[in-house]
N, C-alpha and C positions, 0 to 999 in steps of 0.2 A: 200680844194679843195674836190669836190664830188667824188663819187665813179667812177672809171675810168673803161671804158668799154674795153673789150679785143680787141687787134688789134688796139689800139689807144693811143693817148698821147697828151701832150700839153706842150709848152714852154711860160714861162712867163719872162718878163724883169726883171733882178736883182734888187731887192731894194737898194743894196749897193755893192759895189767893195771893198773888203778888202785890195787888192793889185792888181797891174796891170795885174797878172797872173789870177786873179778871172773870172769866166764866166760872160758874158754879160746878158745870158739867163740861166734859169734852169726849170726843169719840171720833169715830170714822162711819163713812157711809159709802157703799159701792152701788153706782147706777150704771148700767150698761158698760160695765168693765171699767169706768171712770172713777177713781178714788176721791173722796171729798173728807175734809176735816170739818167736824161739827162742834159748836161751842153753844152752850146753853146757860141762860141766866134765869133764876127763880125771880118772877116778876109779882107784884101785887097791884092789881088796878087801883087808880085813884079813888074810884067809887066804892071801894071796899069788897069788891067782888072776890071770887075764888082765884087763888094763887094759880099761876100756870108757868110754863118754861118757855121762854122766848128763845129762838134759835138764830144761829148765823152759820151759813154754809160756805165754804171756801174750796175751790178745786185745789188738791195737795200740790200740783206743780206751781200754782200761783204762790203758795206759802213758801216753796223752796227758793222761787225767783225773789221774793221779797227777803227773805234770809239772806240770799246769796248776794244782793245788791247791798247789804249793810256789812258784808264781811271785809277783812283786809285784802286789797287787791294783791294779785300774784305777783312774786319777784320778777323784774324784766331780766331774762337770762342773756340779753344781748349786750349788757354792760361790759366792757373789758377791763375787770379787775384782777 
């Protein structure tokens, strides 16, 4: 995706849904120079009203930290082998 302008964003239809809870749409948003990840799910109200897209917003640095915490720890170079 090209460089995102401040105070703007975009959502794109997800290429694949890994589970039923995966978002239908994903994208980016930039507000005051801070980049966010957007996730959107198509929702249908229980009362049968008009469908809408529910959104979740997460700061991109948060997402990187979550990914990093699940990664394999770095090798300890102080081990004398």
